[in-house]
N, C-alpha and C positions, 0 to 999 in steps of 0.2 A: 390444327394439328386434327382437327377431323377428317380433313381432305386428304391430309397425309396417310391417316387411318383407311380411308376407303381406299388410297391408290395403294397402297401397302397390299391390300386383300385383291383388288382388280390384277395386279400384275405377280397374284400368285400362280406357277403353275404346279402341276400333280406333282415333281418330284419335289419342290419346295415345302410346299401344301404340306404332304408326309411329315417334312421331316423337322419341319415347325411345329406342329400338331402330334406327332409320334404317339404322345402319349394318348389322346384319344383316338386315333386312327389305329392301334395297335392292342391297347390295354380296354379301355372301357367300353367303346363302343360296341367292338364284338360280342363283351360279355353280356352287354344289354341286349344284344339282338338274339342271340344264344337264349338268356330266358326268358325271353317273350317269345320267342319262338315254339320254345317248349312248354309254357304256359298254354299258349293257344293251341297245340297240339294237343296238350290234354284236353281242353276244355270242344274242342271239335270231333276227337275222335277216341280218345281213351274211354273206355269202360267203366274205371272207376271214379272219373268226372261226371258220371250218368245217375249216380248213384245221389239223391240230395238226402238231407239230412234227417227226414222221415225214417228213406231209406235204412240208412247207417244207424239210428235208432232202433230200428225192429230186429237190425242182424245183433248190437250189440245186447240188447234183450234180453234175446237168447241167449245167448253166451253167458253173458252173467248171472243167470237165474239162480245158480247155486249163491251167490254173492260176490261181493268185493271187499277185499283190505286195502286197510290206507295208512302208512306208516309217515308219521310226522317228526322230523328232528326239529326241535326247538333248543334255540339260547338265544335268551331273554327277550320272548315275545308274548309278557305276559299280557299287553294287552290286544294282539292280534289272534292269539287262541281262540276267542267263543265265536269272535264273527267267522273265521276259519272254519268252525265245527258246524254251525249254523249253515254256511253253505254246502257243508259234506252230507249233513242231514236233510237238505229239499232235493238231492241228486233220485232222479226217477229209477234208480236203482233199488231196490225194496229192501235188499240185505247187505249192510255195510259194516265192517269191524274195523274201528279207529285206533290206531295206537300210536302213542305220543312218547317220544323218548327224549327228556328232558335231558340235555346234554352239559349238564354243567353251569343252570344259569345263576345267576349270582343276582336276578331280579325277586318279583314275586312269578315266578312260573313257575314253581314246585307247589304255592298254594293254590293258584289260579288250576293248578291240573288235578288237584286234591277232590275242588269245589266240582271240576265238572264232572270226575268221577265219581262223587256223591250223588251227583242229577242224573248221573247215568246217563250223560253226554256222549262219553268215551266207553273204549270197552277195555280195553289196556294200558298203563301208567307203567315207565320205565324211570325210575329215577336214576341220573347217572350223576353224584358228588363232584365229579373231576371232569373236565370238558376231553372227549376224545376226538372229537371230529365228525362232519356228517357221513363218512365212510363206516363208521365203528357205529355211528347210532343206528345204521340202518343193516348191517349186519347182525348185530343185537334183536332187533326185531324182528326179523325173518324167521324167528325160530318161535314167535307167534301168532306168524302167516297162517290163517285156519284157510284160505281159499286157494284157488288156483291162480288168480290173478290178482295184483297188487298195485296200487299207485304209491309213489313217493312222492313227497313234495315238502313243501315250506310252510312256517307258519304265516309268515303273512300272504299269502295265495289262498284266493277263492274262486270260486268254479262256475261255470252254466252248470244250470239244472238238468241238461243233456250230457254233459260233457264225457262222463265214465260211458255209459251206452253206445255213443258217437264212437268213440276211441278205442273201445273193445271190438267192434264191429270188426278191425283190423285181422283180430285175434282168430276170425273163422280161415284164415292161413295158415296150418298146421306148423309151420316152419316159422313165422311171426314169433320174435321173441321177446320182442319188445314194440311200444308205439310212444313218440313224443305229442304230445299237444300242443296246440296253439296259444302262444300267449299275446296277452293286450295288456297296456298301461292302466292301472288304475287309477294314479294320481297324476294323470298327466298334463291334468289342468295348472299343477301347484306352481309350476314354473316353467321358463325358457328351454331349462336343461330338462325338465321333464318332458314336454312338449317333444322337442328334438328325439328324445328317446322311442316315443309314441310311434314317430314317421320313422326311427330307425330301424323298431322291431316288425312295424309292417313290411318294410323291405328286407331285411334281413330274417326274419323268421318266416313273416304269412308267405309272403314271396320267395324269398328264398329258399326256405325248406321244402315247399312244394318245389322246385325245380331241381332240386337235390335228391328230392325222394323220386321222383319222374322218372330219373337217370342211372337210380339205383346207387346214389352216393351219398347218403344221409347217415349220417355217424356220430349222431348227437340225439338224447333223448331229455329233454330239458329237465334241470334239478327242482325247477317249480313243478313240472310236471311230466312224469315220466310214467309210463304206465308197463307193467310185467308180467310177462308169464313166470309162475313161481319155478315151474321146472327149468326154465333157460337159466335162471341167476343160478337154481341149489347147480346144475350142471357146472357153473364156472367156480362155485364155491364163493358165491357174493363178492362185493365189494371190493375192490383193496384200497389201500390206503394213500394218501396223495389228495394233492388239486386235481379238477376238473374231473370228480367222478362220474359227469353225468355224460360226458365223450368217451371215457374209458370204459365203463360196463357196456357203452353202444359197441365200441370201436373190437372188445373180446366176446361180443354176443357174435358179431360179424365174423371175426375169424373164429370162431365155432360152430359154424356154421346154420347160425341161425339170421335172420332177415331183422332189419330194423327198420319201422314206418314211420311216416308225419300223417298228423289228423287236422286237418286244415280247422274241420267246423268242430272238432273239441276243443274249447276256448277256455283259460283259467286268465284271472287277471291279478297283476303282482306288482308290488310299489317298484319304483324305480330309484336311484339318487337324484334329488332335486335340488342339488347344488353342483356346480362346478366340479369341488374338487372332491365331494363323493363319487362324483364319475369318473373321474381321474381316477381314485384310487383302485374303484371298482375295475376298471377298462385295463390299469397294469396288470393287476392280479388274472382276469382273463386270459391276455397277450402272453404274459407268461408261462402260466402254464401251458397255453397251447403249443409253444416250442415246445416246453417239455416232453409232453406225450406226442403230439404229432412228429416231433421232429427226432428226439430221442430215443422214447420207447418203443416205437413200433419203425423206427428206421430200415430194421433188415426186413422189414415185411413190404417197403416200397423204394428203397433207392435201390437194389441189388438185384436184377430179374434173373439171377444164376444161383441166388440164398434160396435154400429147400424152404424157407418158411416165406417166402415171397407170394403178394397177395395182389391179384394183379386189381382188382375195384377198389380196393383199399388203396393201391398207388395210384390211379384215379385221381380218387378224390382226393390224397392229398395233397397231390399237385397242384389242383385246383386252389387249395387252402395256401401249400405253399407261395403260390405266383400272386395271386390277388388277394391274398390277405398278410402275407408275412413278407414277400417281397414287395410288394404296389408300394408304400409309404416312401421306398430307399429310390424306387423309376421314379416318385413323383418329386422327392428333395432333386434327385438328379436332373429331372426335366426342369424343375427351376433354376437350377445352378447354372444349365446349361443357356435357358433363355437371357438369364442377367448378363451371362457373358457377351453373348452374341447379340443382343439386341439393347444391351442397356436400359436406360430408361422406357423404352418402345416396349420393353417386357412387360409393363403394368397392363397394357393395351393388348397382350395376347394373353395373358392371366384372365383380364374381364371378362375375354370372349371365351377361354375354356371355362371360365368359372357359370357362364349364361348356360352355354352347353351342359354343362352338370345340371344346374337349373331344368333346365328343359327335360332331360333323361329320369332325374328324379320325380318330378311331376306325373309323367307318363307310369313312371313305377309306379308310383300310389296309386293311379287310378285303375292301372293294371289289377294291384291289390285288390283293389274295392270290388272289381266283378267277382273273385273268387271268396269274398270277407262274408259275413253274417252282417245284415245289414245293418245291426243295432252298434256294428262299430266301424259304422261308415261315417264320419266326422270331416266333411268336406272344407272345414273352415281350416282345415290342417293342411290343404295348399296354401293358407296364406304366410305359411312357415316355411315354406321349401327355400326359402333364399337363405333364411338362415339356416336350415340344416344344412344348405351345402354349405356354408361358412364351416361350421360345427365338424361335421363328417371329413370333409377336404383338406382345411387348414389347420383342424383342434384335433379331433378323433385321430387321424393319419399319425401325427405327430406325437401323441400319448403312444399310439402303436409300435412307433417306429423306437421310442427311448426304451418301449418294453421289455421288445426285441431283443435290441441291441445288448439291454442290461442283463437280459437273460442269456446269453449265448457269450458275452465275455462273464459272466458273475454269478450264474445261478443261482437269480435271486428267487425264482420258486421254492427254492429250497432253503429259504431262512424264512417266508412270510410266517405270520401269524395267522394268516387263517387257518392254516394245522398246526392244533398242538405242539408244540416245542417235543413231548415225549412220543407220540405219533410219529412225526419226521423223522426222530433218530431210529423207527424200525421200519421207515418204508427203504425200497430198494431203491438202489443208485443205479440212474440209467443215463 
């Protein structure tokens, strides 16, 4: 069989090779090389790339000299609050206003918030007896924000000491309305599922968002670390109700004429699902929201160039998502089915070859992400898990994404997702 496999590859002409490995030639490899080229151009020629973290801290320190506000939406996070508050109080920014919105928690969050307020570790505490969802909580907190810039985060997030100053540096451009911070996985050693997600964060957030930012196609400020200009969010009337709040507010800001930037050296750490079942639930929700927002809500801005609301940069960015996020799993299934029909049992060897190439590309991408990451987040032992990551990403998470997208397109699953309370879902605009 080994000899027949070698004969097969030796006898492959260019046309036959392209037809056999079209998923790699036309989808996977071009995107890899485009991303790598963009990062290389950034490292070699971009003025922004020549800023060191110290340069960014100095710029951000001046911008935040009056202070910064932090809005924390908390639901059943009693155990996470104090460590998170400690990380905020250790920030290099001198003046920080901390606002906690207890979004209908049923554990000990209320008593913990009262204790933190009595100890003067937080400035404002808002207690909502019924859960309204993150968008509602943030909108309520906006009236208490007293500084020109504020961070929206979650209770299970902690920050590098210089994260706020580094991210704030991007606000030196008065057209910037929001800055997304970088994310690292704090509990990545907890399980294999968590380690895989650390690799995924390195590739999709650290590396992927640097590429998107350089191309002017960055459309999401992470819900765990979103930094906002108060005047920009006020111009929009705040957050709209519904899922995917982080992507939605960033898209609305861009449509409103504001820029949204990504700050790779401003890092926050967050916990990720540490079991496969929790991971599936999270990714189902994320991908359903992606279709709902990117395809339904903003379709008139991207699908019809003759529509008065058409936005070219939004269209380019969304089509990247349509092809490489939404369409990709369907293309891969088509690839698998075609190989099994054409090659039968021999298709196993083709898939092994494809998987090996994926492993190589993923390893190169991790090394590339390390060149533009803080040294403390360069854990080279993760390279040992690249084969496992490739299996998760290609043969597991893609199929989860396929299920989520299919379910959303056919049954509108995001409209009944209990991540958003029912009373809030009933008030949402239908699109």
